[in-house]
C-alpha positions in Angstrom: 117.2 37.3 -99.2 115.9 38.0 -95.7 112.1 38.3 -95.4 110.3 40.4 -92.8 109.4 38.1 -89.9 105.9 39.5 -89.9 105.2 38.7 -93.6 104.4 35.1 -92.8 102.1 36.1 -90.0 100.1 38.6 -92.0 99.8 36.2 -94.9 98.7 33.2 -92.9 96.9 33.8 -89.6 96.6 30.1 -88.9 93.7 27.6 -89.1 91.7 29.5 -86.4 93.0 33.0 -86.8 91.8 33.2 -90.4 88.2 33.2 -89.2 88.7 35.9 -86.6 86.8 38.6 -88.5 83.6 36.5 -88.6 83.9 34.3 -85.5 85.4 36.5 -82.8 82.9 37.6 -80.1 80.5 34.7 -80.9 82.1 31.3 -81.8 85.5 32.3 -80.1 86.2 34.8 -77.4 82.5 35.1 -76.4 81.8 37.4 -73.5 79.8 35.6 -70.8 78.3 37.7 -68.1 77.0 37.1 -64.6 78.0 34.6 -61.9 79.7 31.4 -63.0 76.9 28.9 -63.3 75.1 26.4 -65.6 73.2 29.4 -67.0 74.9 32.8 -67.8 74.2 35.9 -69.9 75.5 36.2 -73.5 74.6 39.2 -75.6 71.8 40.1 -73.2 70.2 36.6 -73.2 70.3 33.8 -70.7 72.1 30.8 -72.2 73.0 27.3 -71.0 76.7 27.1 -70.4 78.6 24.0 -71.6 82.2 25.3 -71.7 82.9 26.5 -68.2 85.4 24.2 -66.4 83.5 23.9 -63.1 82.9 20.2 -63.0 81.6 20.0 -59.4 80.0 23.5 -59.1 82.6 24.9 -56.7 83.3 28.1 -58.5 80.4 30.0 -56.7 79.8 27.6 -53.8 79.2 29.8 -50.8 81.8 28.0 -48.6 84.4 28.4 -51.3 83.5 32.1 -51.9 83.8 32.7 -48.1 87.3 31.2 -47.8 88.5 32.9 -51.0 87.3 36.3 -49.7 88.8 35.8 -46.3 92.2 34.7 -47.8 92.1 37.8 -50.1 91.6 40.0 -47.1 94.4 38.3 -45.1 97.0 37.9 -47.9 96.1 40.2 -50.7 96.9 39.0 -54.3 100.7 39.3 -54.1 101.8 37.2 -51.1 104.2 35.5 -51.1 106.3 37.7 -53.2 109.0 35.6 -54.8 109.8 32.2 -56.2 109.4 29.1 -54.0 113.1 28.5 -53.6 113.8 32.1 -52.6 111.0 33.9 -50.6 107.8 32.2 -51.9 107.6 29.2 -49.6 104.9 29.0 -46.9 103.3 26.6 -44.4 100.2 26.8 -46.6 102.1 25.4 -49.6 103.5 22.6 -47.5 100.1 21.7 -46.1 98.5 21.6 -49.5 101.2 19.4 -50.9 100.9 17.0 -48.0 97.2 16.8 -48.3 97.3 16.4 -52.1 99.9 13.6 -51.8 97.7 11.8 -49.2 94.6 12.2 -51.4 96.1 10.6 -54.5 98.1 8.0 -52.5 101.6 9.2 -53.3 104.6 9.9 -51.1 105.0 13.5 -52.0 103.5 16.3 -54.1 104.7 19.6 -55.6 102.3 22.5 -56.2 102.7 24.2 -59.6 101.5 27.6 -60.8 99.5 26.5 -63.9 98.2 23.4 -65.5 99.3 23.9 -69.1 102.8 25.2 -68.0 102.9 22.5 -65.3 102.6 19.4 -67.5 104.8 20.9 -70.2 107.5 21.6 -67.6 107.1 18.2 -66.0 107.9 16.5 -69.2 110.8 18.8 -69.9 112.3 18.1 -66.5 111.8 14.3 -66.4 113.7 13.5 -69.6 117.1 14.1 -71.1 118.4 13.8 -74.6 119.2 10.1 -74.2 115.6 9.3 -73.1 112.7 8.3 -75.4 109.1 9.5 -75.0 106.1 7.4 -76.2 102.8 9.2 -76.0 99.2 8.9 -77.2 98.6 10.6 -80.5 95.5 12.4 -79.2 97.2 13.9 -76.2 96.3 17.4 -75.2 98.2 20.4 -76.7 100.1 20.9 -73.4 101.6 17.4 -73.6 102.4 17.9 -77.3 104.2 21.2 -76.5 106.1 19.5 -73.6 107.2 16.7 -76.0 108.3 19.3 -78.5 110.9 20.6 -76.1 112.5 17.1 -75.9 115.8 17.0 -77.7 115.7 13.2 -78.0 113.5 10.7 -79.8 109.8 10.6 -79.4 107.0 8.4 -80.9 103.3 8.5 -80.9 101.0 5.5 -80.6 97.5 5.3 -82.0 94.9 6.6 -79.6 94.3 4.1 -76.8 95.7 1.3 -79.0 97.8 -1.0 -76.8 99.1 -3.0 -79.8 100.4 0.3 -81.3 101.9 1.2 -78.0 103.8 -2.1 -77.9 105.2 -1.5 -81.4 106.5 1.9 -80.3 107.8 0.6 -77.0 109.9 -1.9 -79.0 111.2 0.9 -81.1 111.9 3.0 -78.0 113.6 0.1 -76.3 116.1 -0.4 -79.1 117.0 3.3 -79.1 117.3 3.5 -75.3 119.6 0.5 -75.3 121.9 2.4 -77.6 121.8 5.8 -75.8 121.7 4.4 -72.3 118.6 6.4 -71.6 115.1 5.5 -70.3 111.6 5.5 -71.6 108.7 7.7 -70.6 105.1 6.7 -71.6 102.5 9.5 -71.4 98.7 9.2 -71.4 95.8 11.2 -70.1 93.6 9.8 -67.4 90.6 11.2 -69.3 91.3 12.6 -72.7 90.1 16.2 -72.9 89.6 16.0 -76.7 87.6 12.8 -76.6 86.0 12.5 -73.1 87.1 8.9 -72.6 89.5 7.3 -70.2 93.0 6.3 -71.1 93.7 2.6 -70.9 95.8 3.0 -67.9 95.3 -0.6 -66.6 96.5 -2.1 -69.9 99.4 0.3 -70.1 100.8 -0.5 -66.6 100.4 -4.2 -67.4 103.1 -3.7 -70.1 105.6 -2.9 -67.3 106.1 -6.7 -66.9 107.4 -6.8 -70.5 109.1 -3.4 -71.0 111.1 -1.0 -68.9 109.4 2.4 -68.8 108.1 5.0 -66.4 104.5 6.2 -66.7 103.3 9.8 -66.5 99.5 10.4 -66.4 97.9 13.8 -67.0 94.6 13.4 -65.0 93.4 17.0 -65.4 89.8 15.8 -66.1 89.8 12.7 -63.9 91.0 14.3 -60.6 88.0 14.9 -58.4 85.6 13.2 -60.8 86.6 9.5 -61.0 87.4 6.8 -58.4 85.7 5.9 -55.1 87.2 8.9 -53.3 87.6 11.2 -56.4 91.4 10.5 -56.6 91.1 10.1 -60.4 91.4 7.7 -63.2 94.2 5.6 -61.6 92.0 5.0 -58.6 89.0 4.2 -60.9 91.0 1.6 -62.8 92.8 0.2 -59.7 96.3 1.1 -60.9 97.1 4.3 -59.0 100.2 2.7 -57.4 101.6 1.9 -60.8 101.5 5.5 -62.1 105.0 6.8 -61.5 104.2 10.5 -61.9 100.6 11.7 -61.4 99.6 15.2 -62.6 96.4 17.1 -62.1 95.2 20.7 -62.4 93.1 22.8 -60.1 91.3 24.3 -63.1 88.6 21.6 -63.6 87.0 20.0 -60.6 88.5 22.6 -58.2 87.4 25.5 -60.3 90.6 27.5 -59.6 94.2 28.1 -60.8 97.2 25.9 -60.2 98.2 22.3 -60.5 100.4 19.6 -58.9 102.5 16.6 -59.5 102.7 13.6 -57.2 105.2 10.8 -57.1 107.8 9.1 -54.8 109.6 11.7 -52.6 112.9 11.2 -54.4 111.3 12.2 -57.7 109.5 15.2 -56.3 112.7 16.4 -54.6 114.4 16.2 -58.0 111.6 18.2 -59.6 111.6 20.9 -57.0 115.3 21.6 -57.7 115.3 21.2 -61.4 111.9 22.4 -62.8 112.9 25.7 -64.3 109.4 27.1 -64.7 108.9 26.9 -60.9 112.5 27.8 -59.9 112.4 31.0 -61.8 108.8 32.0 -61.4 106.7 33.6 -58.7 105.1 31.2 -56.2 101.4 30.4 -56.5 99.7 33.1 -54.4 98.5 32.2 -50.9 95.0 33.3 -51.7 94.9 30.5 -54.3 96.7 28.0 -52.1 94.2 28.7 -49.3 91.3 28.3 -51.7 92.7 25.0 -53.0 92.9 23.6 -49.5 89.2 24.4 -49.0 88.3 22.9 -52.3 90.3 19.7 -51.6 88.6 19.4 -48.2 85.2 19.5 -50.0 86.4 16.9 -52.5 87.2 14.6 -49.6 84.2 15.2 -47.5 81.4 15.9 -49.9 80.9 12.9 -52.2 77.6 14.3 -53.2 79.4 16.8 -55.4 80.8 14.0 -57.5 77.6 12.0 -57.3 75.6 15.0 -58.8 78.1 15.3 -61.6 77.6 11.7 -62.6 73.8 12.0 -62.2 74.0 14.8 -64.8 76.4 12.9 -67.1 74.2 9.7 -67.1 71.0 11.7 -67.7 72.5 13.4 -70.7 74.0 10.2 -72.1 70.8 8.2 -71.7 68.7 10.6 -73.8 
């Protein structure tokens, strides 16, 4: 017997969807009004905003708003019209990639359209069916979805547990020796679901014992950690040992987009094999121009990061 595809959907709306009738509009999908800030309007009342991803307060910074407005006037919202490989490549994209690579101390970088899609596609492109993925069990949903695309073996290790990671690296090594593949270890720089740093220093130390490449999703560490703001790798002194560094523009830069950074040979491979970028419209110039301004402010205005940590320390000390 063939069932109607929608029978399952109507019978089980999922762990969150089942609460939609009582939660929507308040606990989920709330409608915040007014300028993006630490205080906004909700149902006619001023409320403190905790959930807006504007770590450094750039969303409505006057310098950022000015550049965004000027770029919108110059480029509109469509330019460039096409995928990067076809008609969507510009000097602005190249400039942003060079400046990002320099900022995070890597040879090259590649700008991506979205954060979630970006890390998912990065994982999918880096590994083949013969390779093995070992990743933190508390990794963000975007990493989990990227791993789900992998046709080969994958193992989770207990959150930030180096002993558990070693156990799974041993398992992965035995499999890779049989398949002729390699091993990719994935951690977050700062875990979005927990708010704590990944143990990057301890993970890279295992390279002396095991053969693997290391991918770090530093969506929350980029712009907020390290002496210059280059992220969790800089904070822990192991940026050079991170093989592929990923970060998004959606947090500290309060915008849309993302990037990966690595050795030039790896970035060149990604540019010609990452299907989500090869067959998708290029990131619009208005966003690229805005990202350049935001990156300039990350580099030249350390007081933005200092204020963030002043607020964090004040909250944690109470």
